[in-house]
C-alpha positions in Angstrom: -0.3 0.1 -0.1 1.0 3.5 -0.6 2.2 6.2 2.6 -0.5 8.4 1.2 -2.9 5.0 1.7 -2.2 4.9 5.2 -2.4 9.0 6.6 -6.2 8.1 5.3 -7.0 5.8 7.0 -5.5 7.5 10.1 -7.2 10.8 9.8 -10.3 9.0 9.1 -9.3 6.9 11.9 -8.9 9.7 14.0 -12.0 11.6 12.3 -14.6 9.1 11.1 -16.7 10.5 8.6 -21.0 12.0 10.5 -23.5 9.0 10.4 -25.8 11.5 8.3 -22.9 10.3 5.6 -22.7 7.3 5.9 -26.4 7.1 6.0 -26.3 8.1 2.8 -23.0 6.5 0.9 -25.1 3.1 2.4 -28.0 5.0 0.5 -26.7 5.4 -3.3 -25.7 2.0 -2.7 -29.2 0.6 -1.9 -30.4 2.6 -5.1 -28.0 0.8 -7.5 -28.6 -2.3 -6.5 -32.3 -2.5 -6.1 -31.9 -0.6 -10.2 -29.4 -3.4 -10.8 -32.0 -6.0 -9.3 -34.3 -4.7 -11.0 -33.2 -4.2 -14.5 -32.2 -8.0 -14.5 -34.9 -9.5 -13.0 -36.6 -7.7 -16.9 -38.6 -5.0 -15.0 -37.7 -2.1 -15.6 -39.0 -0.4 -19.4 -36.7 0.0 -22.2 -36.7 3.9 -21.6 -34.5 2.1 -18.3 -32.0 1.1 -21.1 -30.2 1.4 -23.0 -30.4 1.2 -26.9 -27.7 -0.8 -28.5 -24.8 1.3 -30.3 -25.8 4.3 -27.2 -22.2 4.6 -26.2 -20.8 5.2 -29.4 -19.8 8.7 -29.2 -21.4 11.5 -31.3 -18.1 13.6 -33.2 -18.9 15.7 -35.8 -16.2 17.4 -37.7 -15.8 20.9 -37.0 -17.0 22.8 -40.4 
């Protein structure tokens, strides 16, 4: 591990995040897992997914 990681761990040990921030992080993770589970189960409508080929950037040349 890098020295920076150890310093960050020491900082977190001395000044842990607030309960509100921990709840926020767990809430975001729960929402992401719920959406992934609904997509895996096929419950989400097609509008929530990506259409094939939509990951290509739409780059146009300069005039």
